[in-house]
All heavy atoms as TSV, in Angstrom:
chain	resi	resn	atom	element	x	y	z
A	1	LYS	N	N	25.994	-61.329	82.859
A	1	LYS	CA	C	25.937	-62.712	83.288
A	1	LYS	C	C	27.145	-63.072	84.145
A	1	LYS	O	O	27.008	-63.819	85.100
A	1	LYS	CB	C	25.849	-63.626	82.074
A	1	LYS	CG	C	24.531	-63.528	81.345
A	1	LYS	CD	C	24.484	-64.461	80.162
A	1	LYS	CE	C	23.154	-64.310	79.446
A	1	LYS	NZ	N	23.019	-65.217	78.335
A	2	VAL	N	N	28.304	-62.547	83.770
A	2	VAL	CA	C	29.515	-62.843	84.542
A	2	VAL	C	C	29.413	-62.257	85.944
A	2	VAL	O	O	29.739	-62.918	86.926
A	2	VAL	CB	C	30.770	-62.305	83.816
A	2	VAL	CG1	C	32.006	-62.444	84.679
A	2	VAL	CG2	C	30.965	-63.011	82.487
A	3	VAL	N	N	28.941	-61.015	86.048
A	3	VAL	CA	C	28.809	-60.366	87.349
A	3	VAL	C	C	27.813	-61.129	88.215
A	3	VAL	O	O	28.055	-61.366	89.403
A	3	VAL	CB	C	28.377	-58.890	87.200
A	3	VAL	CG1	C	28.096	-58.254	88.552
A	3	VAL	CG2	C	29.437	-58.104	86.449
A	4	HIS	N	N	26.702	-61.523	87.625
A	4	HIS	CA	C	25.692	-62.275	88.367
A	4	HIS	C	C	26.277	-63.584	88.897
A	4	HIS	O	O	26.072	-63.934	90.069
A	4	HIS	CB	C	24.478	-62.544	87.478
A	4	HIS	CG	C	23.404	-63.316	88.156
A	4	HIS	ND1	N	22.614	-62.769	89.140
A	4	HIS	CD2	C	23.000	-64.601	88.004
A	4	HIS	CE1	C	21.761	-63.689	89.568
A	4	HIS	NE2	N	21.979	-64.805	88.888
A	5	LEU	N	N	27.004	-64.310	88.073
A	5	LEU	CA	C	27.635	-65.561	88.497
A	5	LEU	C	C	28.650	-65.300	89.605
A	5	LEU	O	O	28.679	-66.019	90.611
A	5	LEU	CB	C	28.306	-66.247	87.303
A	5	LEU	CG	C	29.021	-67.558	87.603
A	5	LEU	CD1	C	28.051	-68.603	88.109
A	5	LEU	CD2	C	29.753	-68.054	86.358
A	6	TYR	N	N	29.472	-64.283	89.455
A	6	TYR	CA	C	30.464	-63.920	90.476
A	6	TYR	C	C	29.765	-63.642	91.804
A	6	TYR	O	O	30.196	-64.124	92.864
A	6	TYR	CB	C	31.229	-62.687	89.997
A	6	TYR	CG	C	32.369	-62.265	90.897
A	6	TYR	CD1	C	33.666	-62.686	90.644
A	6	TYR	CD2	C	32.149	-61.421	91.985
A	6	TYR	CE1	C	34.718	-62.285	91.455
A	6	TYR	CE2	C	33.193	-61.018	92.796
A	6	TYR	CZ	C	34.474	-61.450	92.530
A	6	TYR	OH	O	35.505	-61.061	93.335
A	7	ASP	N	N	28.691	-62.858	91.768
A	7	ASP	CA	C	27.944	-62.535	92.979
A	7	ASP	C	C	27.392	-63.788	93.653
A	7	ASP	O	O	27.427	-63.908	94.873
A	7	ASP	CB	C	26.802	-61.570	92.679
A	7	ASP	CG	C	27.265	-60.137	92.483
A	7	ASP	OD1	O	28.440	-59.838	92.782
A	7	ASP	OD2	O	26.449	-59.319	92.017
A	8	ARG	N	N	26.882	-64.705	92.863
A	8	ARG	CA	C	26.312	-65.936	93.439
A	8	ARG	C	C	27.388	-66.804	94.061
A	8	ARG	O	O	27.185	-67.354	95.141
A	8	ARG	CB	C	25.556	-66.718	92.373
A	8	ARG	CG	C	24.272	-65.999	91.981
A	8	ARG	CD	C	23.382	-66.838	91.160
A	8	ARG	NE	N	22.967	-68.003	91.933
A	8	ARG	CZ	C	22.350	-69.049	91.432
A	8	ARG	NH1	N	22.043	-69.069	90.157
A	8	ARG	NH2	N	22.002	-70.063	92.175
A	9	ILE	N	N	28.529	-66.940	93.392
A	9	ILE	CA	C	29.602	-67.803	93.898
A	9	ILE	C	C	30.227	-67.227	95.170
A	9	ILE	O	O	30.425	-67.938	96.156
A	9	ILE	CB	C	30.688	-68.025	92.817
A	9	ILE	CG1	C	30.116	-68.864	91.671
A	9	ILE	CG2	C	31.925	-68.686	93.412
A	9	ILE	CD1	C	31.024	-68.953	90.462
A	10	PHE	N	N	30.539	-65.926	95.150
A	10	PHE	CA	C	31.274	-65.313	96.255
A	10	PHE	C	C	30.402	-64.539	97.233
A	10	PHE	O	O	30.908	-63.886	98.137
A	10	PHE	CB	C	32.378	-64.404	95.697
A	10	PHE	CG	C	33.415	-65.162	94.925
A	10	PHE	CD1	C	33.445	-65.101	93.542
A	10	PHE	CD2	C	34.344	-65.961	95.578
A	10	PHE	CE1	C	34.398	-65.798	92.819
A	10	PHE	CE2	C	35.302	-66.667	94.869
A	10	PHE	CZ	C	35.329	-66.592	93.485
A	11	LYS	N	N	29.079	-64.602	97.038
A	11	LYS	CA	C	28.129	-63.934	97.933
A	11	LYS	C	C	28.439	-62.436	98.057
A	11	LYS	O	O	28.467	-61.861	99.134
A	11	LYS	CB	C	28.139	-64.575	99.326
A	11	LYS	CG	C	27.966	-66.070	99.347
A	11	LYS	CD	C	26.540	-66.447	99.047
A	11	LYS	CE	C	26.344	-67.939	99.305
A	11	LYS	NZ	N	25.976	-68.700	98.164
A	12	THR	N	N	28.700	-61.810	96.921
A	12	THR	CA	C	29.003	-60.379	96.881
A	12	THR	C	C	27.841	-59.631	96.245
A	12	THR	O	O	26.842	-60.238	95.866
A	12	THR	CB	C	30.281	-60.126	96.057
A	12	THR	OG1	O	30.080	-60.624	94.729
A	12	THR	CG2	C	31.484	-60.805	96.682
A	13	ASN	N	N	27.986	-58.330	96.107
A	13	ASN	CA	C	26.963	-57.513	95.457
A	13	ASN	C	C	27.657	-56.448	94.617
A	13	ASN	O	O	27.588	-55.261	94.911
A	13	ASN	CB	C	26.033	-56.874	96.489
A	13	ASN	CG	C	24.861	-56.181	95.814
A	13	ASN	OD1	O	24.460	-56.542	94.714
A	13	ASN	ND2	N	24.317	-55.178	96.476
A	14	TYR	N	N	28.365	-56.875	93.568
A	14	TYR	CA	C	29.091	-55.939	92.725
A	14	TYR	C	C	28.242	-55.367	91.598
A	14	TYR	O	O	28.628	-54.410	90.964
A	14	TYR	CB	C	30.336	-56.604	92.125
A	14	TYR	CG	C	31.429	-56.782	93.133
A	14	TYR	CD1	C	31.789	-58.040	93.570
A	14	TYR	CD2	C	32.091	-55.686	93.663
A	14	TYR	CE1	C	32.793	-58.202	94.505
A	14	TYR	CE2	C	33.088	-55.836	94.598
A	14	TYR	CZ	C	33.439	-57.098	95.014
A	14	TYR	OH	O	34.417	-57.261	95.935
A	15	ASP	N	N	27.100	-55.967	91.332
A	15	ASP	CA	C	26.237	-55.457	90.276
A	15	ASP	C	C	25.355	-54.356	90.863
A	15	ASP	O	O	24.252	-54.594	91.322
A	15	ASP	CB	C	25.385	-56.584	89.689
A	15	ASP	CG	C	24.612	-56.122	88.475
A	15	ASP	OD1	O	24.836	-54.993	88.007
A	15	ASP	OD2	O	23.788	-56.902	87.988
A	16	LEU	N	N	25.861	-53.130	90.842
A	16	LEU	CA	C	25.179	-52.013	91.481
A	16	LEU	C	C	24.325	-51.204	90.521
A	16	LEU	O	O	23.798	-50.154	90.895
A	16	LEU	CB	C	26.209	-51.096	92.141
A	16	LEU	CG	C	27.095	-51.764	93.201
A	16	LEU	CD1	C	28.155	-50.788	93.676
A	16	LEU	CD2	C	26.268	-52.263	94.356
A	17	ASP	N	N	24.185	-51.649	89.274
A	17	ASP	CA	C	23.434	-50.880	88.286
A	17	ASP	C	C	22.004	-50.612	88.746
A	17	ASP	O	O	21.490	-49.513	88.587
A	17	ASP	CB	C	23.419	-51.579	86.932
A	17	ASP	CG	C	24.788	-51.591	86.287
A	17	ASP	OD1	O	25.639	-50.772	86.695
A	17	ASP	OD2	O	25.007	-52.409	85.392
A	18	GLY	N	N	21.359	-51.621	89.307
A	18	GLY	CA	C	19.989	-51.446	89.782
A	18	GLY	C	C	19.897	-50.416	90.889
A	18	GLY	O	O	18.937	-49.653	90.978
A	19	GLU	N	N	20.907	-50.365	91.742
A	19	GLU	CA	C	20.923	-49.394	92.828
A	19	GLU	C	C	21.125	-47.973	92.308
A	19	GLU	O	O	20.775	-47.014	92.974
A	19	GLU	CB	C	22.011	-49.752	93.841
A	19	GLU	CG	C	21.701	-51.043	94.587
A	19	GLU	CD	C	22.781	-51.405	95.582
A	19	GLU	OE1	O	23.546	-50.507	96.002
A	19	GLU	OE2	O	22.849	-52.581	95.945
A	20	ARG	N	N	21.715	-47.833	91.120
A	20	ARG	CA	C	21.902	-46.511	90.515
A	20	ARG	C	C	20.673	-46.087	89.726
A	20	ARG	O	O	20.675	-45.042	89.088
A	20	ARG	CB	C	23.116	-46.519	89.586
A	20	ARG	CG	C	24.424	-46.674	90.299
A	20	ARG	CD	C	25.583	-46.336	89.394
A	20	ARG	NE	N	25.598	-47.099	88.173
A	20	ARG	CZ	C	26.570	-47.904	87.781
A	20	ARG	NH1	N	27.628	-48.059	88.533
A	20	ARG	NH2	N	26.503	-48.543	86.637
A	21	GLY	N	N	19.638	-46.934	89.710
A	21	GLY	CA	C	18.408	-46.576	89.023
A	21	GLY	C	C	18.338	-47.033	87.582
A	21	GLY	O	O	17.429	-46.642	86.856
A	22	MET	N	N	19.287	-47.854	87.144
A	22	MET	CA	C	19.256	-48.343	85.766
A	22	MET	C	C	18.236	-49.462	85.623
A	22	MET	O	O	18.049	-50.271	86.518
A	22	MET	CB	C	20.641	-48.855	85.351
A	22	MET	CG	C	21.654	-47.748	85.223
A	22	MET	SD	S	23.244	-48.335	84.648
A	22	MET	CE	C	22.813	-48.938	83.037
A	23	ARG	N	N	17.591	-49.479	84.479
A	23	ARG	CA	C	16.620	-50.526	84.179
A	23	ARG	C	C	17.237	-51.523	83.201
A	23	ARG	O	O	18.219	-51.212	82.521
A	23	ARG	CB	C	15.370	-49.911	83.573
A	23	ARG	CG	C	14.602	-49.050	84.543
A	23	ARG	CD	C	13.364	-48.449	83.880
A	23	ARG	NE	N	12.815	-47.393	84.667
A	23	ARG	CZ	C	13.224	-46.120	84.638
A	23	ARG	NH1	N	14.193	-45.759	83.841
A	23	ARG	NH2	N	12.657	-45.206	85.399
A	24	GLU	N	N	16.660	-52.685	83.122
A	24	GLU	CA	C	17.118	-53.713	82.188
A	24	GLU	C	C	17.126	-53.157	80.765
A	24	GLU	O	O	16.162	-52.543	80.327
A	24	GLU	CB	C	16.194	-54.939	82.260
A	24	GLU	CG	C	16.686	-56.130	81.508
A	24	GLU	CD	C	17.925	-56.757	82.110
A	24	GLU	OE1	O	18.073	-56.711	83.351
A	24	GLU	OE2	O	18.748	-57.278	81.341
A	25	GLY	N	N	18.230	-53.323	80.071
A	25	GLY	CA	C	18.338	-52.862	78.697
A	25	GLY	C	C	18.937	-51.462	78.548
A	25	GLY	O	O	19.263	-51.051	77.446
A	26	GLU	N	N	19.077	-50.707	79.644
A	26	GLU	CA	C	19.680	-49.379	79.560
A	26	GLU	C	C	21.188	-49.503	79.426
A	26	GLU	O	O	21.793	-50.450	79.916
A	26	GLU	CB	C	19.383	-48.561	80.816
A	26	GLU	CG	C	18.020	-47.941	80.823
A	26	GLU	CD	C	17.863	-46.975	81.976
A	26	GLU	OE1	O	17.936	-47.409	83.127
A	26	GLU	OE2	O	17.654	-45.786	81.698
A	27	GLU	N	N	21.787	-48.516	78.790
A	27	GLU	CA	C	23.232	-48.497	78.630
A	27	GLU	C	C	23.789	-47.315	79.401
A	27	GLU	O	O	23.257	-46.210	79.350
A	27	GLU	CB	C	23.603	-48.397	77.157
A	27	GLU	CG	C	23.146	-49.606	76.361
A	27	GLU	CD	C	23.414	-49.461	74.872
A	27	GLU	OE1	O	23.678	-48.340	74.410
A	27	GLU	OE2	O	23.348	-50.475	74.192
A	28	TYR	N	N	24.875	-47.539	80.107
A	28	TYR	CA	C	25.487	-46.519	80.935
A	28	TYR	C	C	26.871	-46.190	80.379
A	28	TYR	O	O	27.878	-46.354	81.035
A	28	TYR	CB	C	25.582	-47.027	82.377
A	28	TYR	CG	C	25.924	-45.970	83.387
A	28	TYR	CD1	C	25.037	-44.953	83.683
A	28	TYR	CD2	C	27.132	-46.000	84.057
A	28	TYR	CE1	C	25.328	-43.986	84.621
A	28	TYR	CE2	C	27.440	-45.032	85.002
A	28	TYR	CZ	C	26.541	-44.040	85.275
A	28	TYR	OH	O	26.843	-43.084	86.205
A	29	PHE	N	N	26.903	-45.800	79.105
A	29	PHE	CA	C	28.174	-45.484	78.480
A	29	PHE	C	C	27.945	-44.706	77.198
A	29	PHE	O	O	26.845	-44.624	76.692
A	29	PHE	CB	C	28.968	-46.756	78.177
A	29	PHE	CG	C	28.333	-47.642	77.148
A	29	PHE	CD1	C	28.675	-47.522	75.810
A	29	PHE	CD2	C	27.387	-48.590	77.494
A	29	PHE	CE1	C	28.095	-48.331	74.849
A	29	PHE	CE2	C	26.809	-49.403	76.537
A	29	PHE	CZ	C	27.161	-49.277	75.218
A	30	ILE	N	N	29.032	-44.136	76.685
A	30	ILE	CA	C	29.029	-43.505	75.372
A	30	ILE	C	C	29.884	-44.392	74.479
A	30	ILE	O	O	30.963	-44.831	74.884
A	30	ILE	CB	C	29.622	-42.081	75.431
A	30	ILE	CG1	C	28.808	-41.197	76.370
A	30	ILE	CG2	C	29.689	-41.470	74.039
A	30	ILE	CD1	C	29.433	-39.841	76.612
A	31	LYS	N	N	29.438	-44.654	73.281
A	31	LYS	CA	C	30.189	-45.508	72.380
A	31	LYS	C	C	31.525	-44.869	72.021
A	31	LYS	O	O	31.656	-43.652	71.931
A	31	LYS	CB	C	29.379	-45.788	71.118
A	31	LYS	CG	C	28.142	-46.605	71.417
A	31	LYS	CD	C	27.359	-46.896	70.169
A	31	LYS	CE	C	26.137	-47.722	70.542
A	31	LYS	NZ	N	25.312	-48.050	69.406
A	32	ASP	N	N	32.538	-45.714	71.828
A	32	ASP	CA	C	33.889	-45.239	71.522
A	32	ASP	C	C	33.915	-44.319	70.316
A	32	ASP	O	O	34.615	-43.298	70.320
A	32	ASP	CB	C	34.833	-46.427	71.285
A	32	ASP	CG	C	35.127	-47.204	72.559
A	32	ASP	OD1	O	34.733	-46.755	73.656
A	32	ASP	OD2	O	35.776	-48.258	72.452
A	33	LEU	N	N	33.171	-44.652	69.292
A	33	LEU	CA	C	33.157	-43.834	68.086
A	33	LEU	C	C	32.682	-42.410	68.394
A	33	LEU	O	O	33.252	-41.432	67.911
A	33	LEU	CB	C	32.282	-44.471	67.006
A	33	LEU	CG	C	32.213	-43.730	65.679
A	33	LEU	CD1	C	33.602	-43.614	65.047
A	33	LEU	CD2	C	31.277	-44.454	64.728
A	34	GLU	N	N	31.662	-42.294	69.234
A	34	GLU	CA	C	31.161	-40.967	69.593
A	34	GLU	C	C	32.203	-40.180	70.394
A	34	GLU	O	O	32.377	-38.977	70.190
A	34	GLU	CB	C	29.863	-41.082	70.399
A	34	GLU	CG	C	29.266	-39.739	70.722
A	34	GLU	CD	C	27.940	-39.822	71.454
A	34	GLU	OE1	O	27.344	-40.908	71.531
A	34	GLU	OE2	O	27.510	-38.768	71.952
A	35	ILE	N	N	32.903	-40.838	71.288
A	35	ILE	CA	C	33.953	-40.169	72.065
A	35	ILE	C	C	35.040	-39.656	71.131
A	35	ILE	O	O	35.471	-38.497	71.223
A	35	ILE	CB	C	34.550	-41.119	73.120
A	35	ILE	CG1	C	33.501	-41.442	74.186
A	35	ILE	CG2	C	35.799	-40.504	73.755
A	35	ILE	CD1	C	33.916	-42.532	75.144
A	36	LYS	N	N	35.489	-40.497	70.194
A	36	LYS	CA	C	36.530	-40.089	69.252
A	36	LYS	C	C	36.061	-38.911	68.393
A	36	LYS	O	O	36.816	-37.965	68.174
A	36	LYS	CB	C	36.921	-41.264	68.358
A	36	LYS	CG	C	37.687	-42.334	69.082
A	36	LYS	CD	C	37.997	-43.486	68.142
A	36	LYS	CE	C	38.653	-44.625	68.858
A	36	LYS	NZ	N	38.909	-45.764	67.979
A	37	GLU	N	N	34.820	-38.958	67.925
A	37	GLU	CA	C	34.284	-37.864	67.114
A	37	GLU	C	C	34.246	-36.556	67.900
A	37	GLU	O	O	34.594	-35.496	67.382
A	37	GLU	CB	C	32.891	-38.217	66.595
A	37	GLU	CG	C	32.906	-39.269	65.516
A	37	GLU	CD	C	31.510	-39.744	65.120
A	37	GLU	OE1	O	30.518	-39.351	65.783
A	37	GLU	OE2	O	31.420	-40.514	64.152
A	38	ARG	N	N	33.850	-36.616	69.148
A	38	ARG	CA	C	33.805	-35.411	69.978
A	38	ARG	C	C	35.205	-34.849	70.213
A	38	ARG	O	O	35.410	-33.636	70.191
A	38	ARG	CB	C	33.139	-35.706	71.321
A	38	ARG	CG	C	31.653	-35.930	71.219
A	38	ARG	CD	C	31.047	-36.207	72.569
A	38	ARG	NE	N	29.640	-36.492	72.478
A	38	ARG	CZ	C	28.799	-36.369	73.493
A	38	ARG	NH1	N	29.228	-35.972	74.674
A	38	ARG	NH2	N	27.527	-36.653	73.336
A	39	LEU	N	N	36.164	-35.736	70.458
A	39	LEU	CA	C	37.543	-35.282	70.653
A	39	LEU	C	C	38.091	-34.631	69.384
A	39	LEU	O	O	38.748	-33.592	69.446
A	39	LEU	CB	C	38.433	-36.452	71.081
A	39	LEU	CG	C	38.224	-36.953	72.513
A	39	LEU	CD1	C	38.962	-38.274	72.733
A	39	LEU	CD2	C	38.673	-35.912	73.519
A	40	LEU	N	N	37.808	-35.232	68.231
A	40	LEU	CA	C	38.263	-34.654	66.967
A	40	LEU	C	C	37.644	-33.277	66.732
A	40	LEU	O	O	38.329	-32.335	66.344
A	40	LEU	CB	C	37.942	-35.593	65.800
A	40	LEU	CG	C	38.820	-36.831	65.673
A	40	LEU	CD1	C	38.237	-37.799	64.642
A	40	LEU	CD2	C	40.243	-36.432	65.285
A	41	ARG	N	N	36.343	-33.148	66.987
A	41	ARG	CA	C	35.664	-31.854	66.817
A	41	ARG	C	C	36.223	-30.793	67.758
A	41	ARG	O	O	36.222	-29.603	67.445
A	41	ARG	CB	C	34.160	-32.006	67.040
A	41	ARG	CG	C	33.424	-32.608	65.861
A	41	ARG	CD	C	31.920	-32.403	65.949
A	41	ARG	NE	N	31.335	-32.758	67.220
A	41	ARG	CZ	C	30.738	-33.916	67.496
A	41	ARG	NH1	N	30.652	-34.863	66.575
A	41	ARG	NH2	N	30.221	-34.148	68.675
A	42	ALA	N	N	36.720	-31.223	68.906
A	42	ALA	CA	C	37.289	-30.285	69.876
A	42	ALA	C	C	38.752	-29.968	69.567
A	42	ALA	O	O	39.383	-29.215	70.298
A	42	ALA	CB	C	37.170	-30.855	71.287
A	43	GLY	N	N	39.282	-30.558	68.496
A	43	GLY	CA	C	40.641	-30.237	68.081
A	43	GLY	C	C	41.714	-31.173	68.577
A	43	GLY	O	O	42.900	-30.896	68.418
A	44	PHE	N	N	41.353	-32.286	69.178
A	44	PHE	CA	C	42.347	-33.238	69.668
A	44	PHE	C	C	42.809	-34.161	68.550
A	44	PHE	O	O	42.061	-34.466	67.629
A	44	PHE	CB	C	41.779	-34.070	70.826
A	44	PHE	CG	C	41.633	-33.295	72.094
A	44	PHE	CD1	C	40.454	-32.646	72.384
A	44	PHE	CD2	C	42.678	-33.211	72.995
A	44	PHE	CE1	C	40.308	-31.916	73.553
A	44	PHE	CE2	C	42.551	-32.496	74.171
A	44	PHE	CZ	C	41.358	-31.839	74.452
A	45	ARG	N	N	44.052	-34.596	68.638
A	45	ARG	CA	C	44.644	-35.512	67.655
A	45	ARG	C	C	45.373	-36.640	68.385
A	45	ARG	O	O	45.522	-36.597	69.604
A	45	ARG	CB	C	45.637	-34.763	66.759
A	45	ARG	CG	C	45.017	-33.606	65.984
A	45	ARG	CD	C	44.103	-34.150	64.872
A	45	ARG	NE	N	43.451	-33.074	64.133
A	45	ARG	CZ	C	42.182	-32.738	64.274
A	45	ARG	NH1	N	41.414	-33.361	65.116
A	45	ARG	NH2	N	41.653	-31.778	63.549
A	46	ASN	N	N	45.878	-37.588	67.629
A	46	ASN	CA	C	46.617	-38.734	68.192
A	46	ASN	C	C	45.805	-39.427	69.291
A	46	ASN	O	O	46.298	-39.673	70.387
A	46	ASN	CB	C	47.985	-38.309	68.738
A	46	ASN	CG	C	48.831	-37.663	67.677
A	46	ASN	OD1	O	48.865	-38.132	66.535
A	46	ASN	ND2	N	49.493	-36.579	68.023
A	47	ILE	N	N	44.568	-39.727	68.998
A	47	ILE	CA	C	43.655	-40.319	69.981
A	47	ILE	C	C	43.972	-41.808	70.126
A	47	ILE	O	O	44.002	-42.544	69.142
A	47	ILE	CB	C	42.194	-40.116	69.544
A	47	ILE	CG1	C	41.905	-38.618	69.399
A	47	ILE	CG2	C	41.243	-40.770	70.534
A	47	ILE	CD1	C	40.607	-38.316	68.683
A	48	LYS	N	N	44.216	-42.214	71.372
A	48	LYS	CA	C	44.523	-43.621	71.661
A	48	LYS	C	C	43.664	-44.100	72.818
A	48	LYS	O	O	43.407	-43.356	73.767
A	48	LYS	CB	C	46.001	-43.770	72.019
A	48	LYS	CG	C	46.916	-43.438	70.875
A	48	LYS	CD	C	48.349	-43.629	71.277
A	48	LYS	CE	C	49.203	-43.332	70.072
A	48	LYS	NZ	N	50.174	-42.324	70.249
A	49	LYS	N	N	43.235	-45.338	72.727
A	49	LYS	CA	C	42.448	-45.948	73.798
A	49	LYS	C	C	43.391	-46.753	74.689
A	49	LYS	O	O	44.150	-47.585	74.204
A	49	LYS	CB	C	41.369	-46.843	73.204
A	49	LYS	CG	C	40.463	-47.458	74.250
A	49	LYS	CD	C	39.145	-47.926	73.671
A	49	LYS	CE	C	39.162	-49.289	73.117
A	49	LYS	NZ	N	37.814	-49.782	72.778
A	50	LYS	N	N	43.365	-46.481	75.991
A	50	LYS	CA	C	44.218	-47.166	76.958
A	50	LYS	C	C	43.340	-47.893	77.967
A	50	LYS	O	O	42.446	-47.303	78.564
A	50	LYS	CB	C	45.092	-46.157	77.711
A	50	LYS	CG	C	45.941	-45.280	76.835
A	50	LYS	CD	C	47.207	-45.964	76.494
A	50	LYS	CE	C	48.107	-45.005	75.723
A	50	LYS	NZ	N	49.378	-45.546	75.449
A	51	TYR	N	N	43.603	-49.175	78.144
A	51	TYR	CA	C	42.877	-49.962	79.141
A	51	TYR	C	C	43.576	-49.866	80.488
A	51	TYR	O	O	44.793	-49.698	80.546
A	51	TYR	CB	C	42.798	-51.425	78.709
A	51	TYR	CG	C	41.807	-51.643	77.599
A	51	TYR	CD1	C	42.190	-51.542	76.265
A	51	TYR	CD2	C	40.484	-51.936	77.888
A	51	TYR	CE1	C	41.274	-51.727	75.248
A	51	TYR	CE2	C	39.561	-52.119	76.873
A	51	TYR	CZ	C	39.958	-52.025	75.561
A	51	TYR	OH	O	39.057	-52.203	74.561
A	52	PHE	N	N	42.819	-49.952	81.564
A	52	PHE	CA	C	43.414	-49.995	82.894
A	52	PHE	C	C	42.682	-51.030	83.728
A	52	PHE	O	O	41.531	-51.364	83.482
A	52	PHE	CB	C	43.436	-48.618	83.561
A	52	PHE	CG	C	42.090	-47.963	83.715
A	52	PHE	CD1	C	41.358	-48.110	84.878
A	52	PHE	CD2	C	41.575	-47.179	82.689
A	52	PHE	CE1	C	40.125	-47.490	85.029
A	52	PHE	CE2	C	40.348	-46.548	82.842
A	52	PHE	CZ	C	39.628	-46.708	84.002
A	53	TRP	N	N	43.365	-51.556	84.702
A	53	TRP	CA	C	42.852	-52.666	85.494
A	53	TRP	C	C	41.705	-52.219	86.400
A	53	TRP	O	O	41.806	-51.236	87.123
A	53	TRP	CB	C	43.949	-53.271	86.349
A	53	TRP	CG	C	43.414	-54.324	87.252
A	53	TRP	CD1	C	43.283	-54.237	88.604
A	53	TRP	CD2	C	42.901	-55.598	86.874
A	53	TRP	NE1	N	42.712	-55.382	89.083
A	53	TRP	CE2	C	42.461	-56.234	88.051
A	53	TRP	CE3	C	42.754	-56.259	85.665
A	53	TRP	CZ2	C	41.912	-57.504	88.042
A	53	TRP	CZ3	C	42.194	-57.522	85.671
A	53	TRP	CH2	C	41.786	-58.135	86.837
A	54	THR	N	N	40.636	-52.948	86.322
A	54	THR	CA	C	39.514	-52.823	87.251
A	54	THR	C	C	39.090	-54.250	87.576
A	54	THR	O	O	39.680	-55.210	87.098
A	54	THR	CB	C	38.325	-52.070	86.623
A	54	THR	OG1	O	37.881	-52.803	85.481
A	54	THR	CG2	C	38.703	-50.655	86.249
A	55	GLN	N	N	38.051	-54.374	88.326
A	55	GLN	CA	C	37.596	-55.710	88.716
A	55	GLN	C	C	37.350	-56.606	87.503
A	55	GLN	O	O	37.721	-57.758	87.500
A	55	GLN	CB	C	36.325	-55.610	89.543
A	55	GLN	CG	C	35.778	-56.965	89.934
A	55	GLN	CD	C	34.486	-56.859	90.685
A	55	GLN	OE1	O	33.997	-55.769	90.927
A	55	GLN	NE2	N	33.925	-57.978	91.054
A	56	TRP	N	N	36.752	-56.079	86.463
A	56	TRP	CA	C	36.422	-56.897	85.295
A	56	TRP	C	C	37.339	-56.603	84.114
A	56	TRP	O	O	37.171	-57.146	83.044
A	56	TRP	CB	C	34.966	-56.671	84.876
A	56	TRP	CG	C	34.024	-56.913	86.009
A	56	TRP	CD1	C	33.279	-55.975	86.669
A	56	TRP	CD2	C	33.765	-58.148	86.680
A	56	TRP	NE1	N	32.572	-56.558	87.685
A	56	TRP	CE2	C	32.837	-57.890	87.714
A	56	TRP	CE3	C	34.211	-59.455	86.506
A	56	TRP	CZ2	C	32.370	-58.879	88.562
A	56	TRP	CZ3	C	33.737	-60.448	87.351
A	56	TRP	CH2	C	32.827	-60.149	88.361
A	57	ALA	N	N	38.312	-55.722	84.307
A	57	ALA	CA	C	39.287	-55.366	83.262
A	57	ALA	C	C	38.598	-54.863	81.993
A	57	ALA	O	O	39.045	-55.121	80.893
A	57	ALA	CB	C	40.208	-56.533	82.956
A	58	LEU	N	N	37.513	-54.139	82.143
A	58	LEU	CA	C	36.763	-53.638	80.999
A	58	LEU	C	C	36.917	-52.135	80.800
A	58	LEU	O	O	36.592	-51.621	79.741
A	58	LEU	CB	C	35.268	-53.954	81.170
A	58	LEU	CG	C	34.900	-55.424	81.233
A	58	LEU	CD1	C	33.416	-55.572	81.543
A	58	LEU	CD2	C	35.243	-56.131	79.941
A	59	ASN	N	N	37.382	-51.422	81.810
A	59	ASN	CA	C	37.433	-49.962	81.712
A	59	ASN	C	C	38.602	-49.482	80.884
A	59	ASN	O	O	39.649	-50.117	80.827
A	59	ASN	CB	C	37.493	-49.337	83.103
A	59	ASN	CG	C	36.188	-49.460	83.848
A	59	ASN	OD1	O	35.173	-49.785	83.254
A	59	ASN	ND2	N	36.211	-49.205	85.125
A	60	HIS	N	N	38.402	-48.353	80.256
A	60	HIS	CA	C	39.450	-47.746	79.447
A	60	HIS	C	C	39.257	-46.237	79.418
A	60	HIS	O	O	38.232	-45.729	79.856
A	60	HIS	CB	C	39.469	-48.314	78.035
A	60	HIS	CG	C	38.189	-48.143	77.288
A	60	HIS	ND1	N	37.134	-49.026	77.416
A	60	HIS	CD2	C	37.759	-47.194	76.441
A	60	HIS	CE1	C	36.143	-48.628	76.662
A	60	HIS	NE2	N	36.486	-47.509	76.057
A	61	LEU	N	N	40.277	-45.558	78.944
A	61	LEU	CA	C	40.185	-44.109	78.779
A	61	LEU	C	C	40.829	-43.745	77.459
A	61	LEU	O	O	41.540	-44.541	76.865
A	61	LEU	CB	C	40.837	-43.364	79.955
A	61	LEU	CG	C	42.316	-43.679	80.234
A	61	LEU	CD1	C	43.213	-42.732	79.481
A	61	LEU	CD2	C	42.560	-43.547	81.719
A	62	PHE	N	N	40.549	-42.548	77.011
A	62	PHE	CA	C	41.141	-42.061	75.773
A	62	PHE	C	C	42.175	-40.997	76.120
A	62	PHE	O	O	41.940	-40.138	76.960
A	62	PHE	CB	C	40.075	-41.470	74.848
A	62	PHE	CG	C	39.245	-42.533	74.207
A	62	PHE	CD1	C	38.089	-42.989	74.797
A	62	PHE	CD2	C	39.637	-43.085	72.999
A	62	PHE	CE1	C	37.326	-43.982	74.218
A	62	PHE	CE2	C	38.878	-44.083	72.399
A	62	PHE	CZ	C	37.730	-44.523	73.012
A	63	VAL	N	N	43.322	-41.109	75.472
A	63	VAL	CA	C	44.404	-40.147	75.642
A	63	VAL	C	C	44.614	-39.481	74.285
A	63	VAL	O	O	44.685	-40.161	73.255
A	63	VAL	CB	C	45.702	-40.845	76.100
A	63	VAL	CG1	C	46.835	-39.844	76.240
A	63	VAL	CG2	C	45.460	-41.600	77.396
A	64	ALA	N	N	44.707	-38.141	74.283
A	64	ALA	CA	C	44.866	-37.412	73.034
A	64	ALA	C	C	45.705	-36.167	73.294
A	64	ALA	O	O	45.935	-35.785	74.433
A	64	ALA	CB	C	43.504	-37.028	72.472
A	65	SER	N	N	46.157	-35.556	72.225
A	65	SER	CA	C	46.934	-34.318	72.366
A	65	SER	C	C	46.278	-33.217	71.551
A	65	SER	O	O	45.550	-33.469	70.609
A	65	SER	CB	C	48.381	-34.550	71.928
A	65	SER	OG	O	48.412	-35.021	70.592
A	66	LYS	N	N	46.582	-31.992	71.954
A	66	LYS	CA	C	46.000	-30.846	71.260
A	66	LYS	C	C	47.092	-29.850	70.925
A	66	LYS	O	O	47.996	-29.637	71.644
A	66	LYS	CB	C	44.946	-30.169	72.143
A	66	LYS	CG	C	44.095	-29.177	71.404
A	66	LYS	CD	C	42.895	-28.827	72.228
A	66	LYS	CE	C	41.957	-27.989	71.398
A	66	LYS	NZ	N	40.770	-27.612	72.106
């Protein structure tokens, strides 16, 4: 909803999900819990989630050590 409103106000086209072939209701991510479980199974420890600036400030990455 926020992206749609932003696009309408500023006449932009930042909501590119449809152009990537995504349908309404599809998810384009892996849940954090699954990422942590995979890292643990691969032998990683000290798993931390770090946010970084993007247009919507929603992106993050996981940093871990082995």
